[in-house]
N, C-alpha and C positions, 0 to 999 in steps of 0.2 A: 454153784448155780447149775441148773439143768438146762442144757442147750440143745435145740434141734436145728440142724442145718439142712435146708431143703435144696438139693442140687449137688451132684457129685462130679462137677467139672474140676478143673485144676485148682481154682481159687477156693471153692467150697471144701475140697479135700484138704488143701493146705491149711486152711483155717481150722478145720476139724482136728488135724494133727497137732497144731499149736495149742488149741484150747483144751484138748483132751488131757493135757498134762495137769490142768488145774480145775477143770470142770467136768461134770458128767455130760458127755457129748455124744449125740447120735447123728449120723450122716445118712440122709435119704437119697436114693437114686430113683428117678422116675421109672426107669426100665428095670423090672425085677431081675432080668438076666444079667444086667450090668451089676446090680447090687450083689447078686450071688457070686459073680466073677471076682469082684473086689474083695468080698468076704473070704472067698476060697484062697486067693493069692495073698491077701493082706497087703495089697498095694493096688493103686488105680493104674492098671497097665495102659489104659487108653489115654489118660490126661496127665498123669503124674507118675510115670513108672520108676523114677529115680529114687523114690523115698518109700520105705515100708511104713505101714500104719502101726501106731502104738496099740498095744493090747486093749487099752482103755477106750478106744474109739469104737463105738458100736455102729455097724453098717447094716442097712436093711432097705427093702423095697416096699414095706407096708407103711403108708402114711400115718395111719392112726397110731400104730405102735411107736413110730418115731416121735410124734407130737405128744404122746401121753406123758403127763407130768412136766412138760417143758415150761420153764420160766422165761425163756427168751427163744424166739424163732429167728433164724437168719436165712433170708432168701438169697440163695447163691445162684441166681439165674442171670441170663443176659437181659438187656433192656427189652428185647422182643419177648422174652419169657416171663417178664415181671408181671404183666397184667393177668395172665391165666393163673399164675401162682398166687398172686394176691387175691384173686377171685376164689380160689380154693380155701384160703384162710377165712375170707369173709363168710363163705357158705358154712364153714364149720362153726363160726361164731364163738370162739373160745375166749376172746378178749385178752389173749396173751400178747405182750408187747413184742414187736418185731423190728428188725433192721434189714436193709438190703445192701448188696455189694456192687451192683451194676453201675456202669458209668456210660453216659451217652444220652441221646435224644431218641424218643420213640419215633420210628419211621412212620411217616404219614401225618402224624399229629404235631411233631416237634416238641412233645411234652418231655419235661425232665422227669426222672423217676418218681420224685415226690408228688408230681402232678398226676402221674399215672395212678399212684396209690390213692390219692384223694378222689379221683374220678371213680375208683372201684368202691371205696368205703364210704364216701360222702362224709357226713358228720359223725359217723359211727365208728371211726377208726380207733383202735387201741393206741397206746403210746408207741411211736415209731420214729425211725430216722435212718440215716445213711452212714455207712462206714466206708471211708474213702482215704486215699493218700497214695504215696509212692510205694508200690508193693508188687514185686514179682512173686508169683505163687511158689515157685521152686525154692527161692531163698527163705521164705517164711516156713515152708515145710522142713527145710534143713535146719531150722532153729537159728537162723541168722537174725540180727537185730532189725527191727522195722518200727517206724513211727506212723501212726494213722490218726485220723480225726473222726469222731462220731458226732454227726450233726443232726439236729432236730429243731423244729420250731419251738418245742418245749425245752428250754435250756436246762431246767431241773432234771428232766429225763435224760438229756444228753450227758449232763455231768455225772449223775448217779450211775448210769449204765457204763460210761467210759471208765469210771472208777472200778466197777466190778470186772470188766474185761481186761483192764490194765494189769500187766504182770509178766513175769518171765522175760522173753525177748521182745514182747510186744509193748510198745509205749503208746498209750491211747490218750489223745487230747480230746477236747470237746468244743463245740461251736453251736451257736443258735442261728448262724447264717447258712441255712440249708441250701438256699438258691446259689450262693457263692461257691459252696463246696461242690455242688453238682455241675455248675457251669465249668469250673476248672477241670473236673474229671471227664467232661464230655468233649470240650474243645481241644484239650491237649492231645487227644488221640488223632485228631485231624492234622494238627501241626506236626506230630511225630511222623506222619506220612511225608510231609514236606521235607523234614530233615533227612529222612531216609532217602528221598529222591536226590537231595543235594549230596549226601555221602556216596550214594551209588554212582553219581556222575563225577566223583572225585574232585569236588569243588573246594575241599579243604576245611580246616577247623575254623578259620575266620568266618566263612559263610555259615557254618553250623551255629556259631555263637550269635551271628546276626539274626538268623532265623528263629532261634530259641528266644532271644530278647524281644524281637518284634512280634513274635508269636504270643509271648506273654502279654504284650500291649493289646493284642487283639482279644485275648481272653478277658482282660480287664475292661476294655471298652464295652464288650457285649455284656459282661457280668453286671457292671454298674448300670447300664441301660435297663437291665432286667431286675434291678433292685438289690444287687449284691453289694457287699462291702469291698472296696479296693484292697483293704488290708487282708481279707480272706484270700484273694487271688494271689497275693504275695507269699502265702503260707504253704503248708505241706500239700494241700489238695489242688493248688494252682501251680505255683513255681516249682515246688518239689516234684509233683507228679509229671509235669511237663519235662523237666530235666531228665528224669529217669526214663520216661517212655520215648523221648526223642533221641537218647544217646545209648541206652542199655542194649546189650546184645540179645537179651531175652524178649525184647519188645516185638510183639506181632505187628503193630501198626508201622513201626520203623521198617520192619522186614518187607511189608507191602511196598513202601516207598523205594527201598533198595532194589526190589525186583522190577518195579515199574521202570526205574532208571536203566535197567539192563535190557529193557525191551520186551519183557514178558507181558502177556495180556492179564488184565485184572482177573478174569475168570479162572485162568490156570493157576494164578497165585493163590486165590482164595480156596480153590479145590485142594491145593497142596498143603495148606496151613494146618488143617485138622482142628483149629480153634477159631473162634469168632474174632475178627478185627473190627472193633466197634467204630473206629474212625471212618471206615468206608460207609457205614450206614448213617453216621452222624454228620458227615460233611455237608450233605444237601440240606439237612434240617438246620444246621448252624447258619448256612448262607441265607435261608429263608427268614430265620429269626433276625439276622442282621439287616435284611431289607425291611422287615416289619418295624424294627426299632431305629432305623436310620443310622446304622453303624457301619463304618468302613472296615472290611476284613479282607485285605488284598491277598494274603497268603492262603486263607481259606478259599477264596474265589479261585485262585490258581490251582489248588488241589482238586477242587470240584471239576475244573475244566479237564484236568488230566484223567481223573477217575471216569468221567463221562466219555472219554475218547475224543473230546473236542479239540484237544491241544496236546502236543508232545511235551515231555518233561523239559526239553530244551527251550521250546517256545514259551512255556509257562515261566521259566527262569528269565528269559529275555523280557517278557512282559513286566515282571516285577522290577527288573533293573531299569526299565525305561520310565518308571514312574517319576513324576516331577519331584524335586527336592521339597522338603517341608520340615517344620520344627518337629523335634522328637517329642512324642507324647501320645 
């Protein structure tokens, strides 16, 4: 299969490295200078310097050349970058199926990625879906095993495309619960900040386990209220991704929480990351959605209070501990 990946960040580059072993794969960088630098060094020095690119992976800054002959387009943008990138595809009008990799809510609208795509394409969208799951870019680029889920409203498309991408060290499942898959990917980033705060305050592994478990309940409550299946939330893109992002040392969102607990300002943390931490942008939107759907998300509320500078990490913890006892559920 011929694949075009639009976006040369860490995840787009890592997936390009993995897929180029079995498919004709091209990687497009929006900035021609960045594309030239990656091609010259045969590694992405800015976002993924640890891994050299395979010879089979073609890198370029010309969009038309990258898309030429593609049978699948992969949008490797942040949630904020999804709308303009989808708009470019729509304007081109090729009808080639595409999938996106971003996780989160669009800032300002609260839209999930598939809702952003639907607002851009309307009823004219080609077959499309989301590829999500517990996946650190560096490990995928290094060829370590990874399991992901390809979700689409069209289950036949999800099944057939998952089968074509499946192979090597990538195990690809499929799902028709696109909302459930995207809710898990969005809210887990917010909860990873909470776990990072807890770990940064030295509160121990018991507290970490409690936050992960109760955080999963928050994902499930919001997901079900928005039409998702509870079973999806317990799978790779919900529980799996939450566990990885909340506990893994490569997690950007967890790092934000760790640094907040150490007293650093949010602005300085984000300036030093070099990558996007989607949980920061998604926290406010998750809270708005919880209010709209009448769902209680106490951990998400506490994270929002810390991010907004309305409450210290210690005060947010005290607020959570002071909640009245209730049945688990």
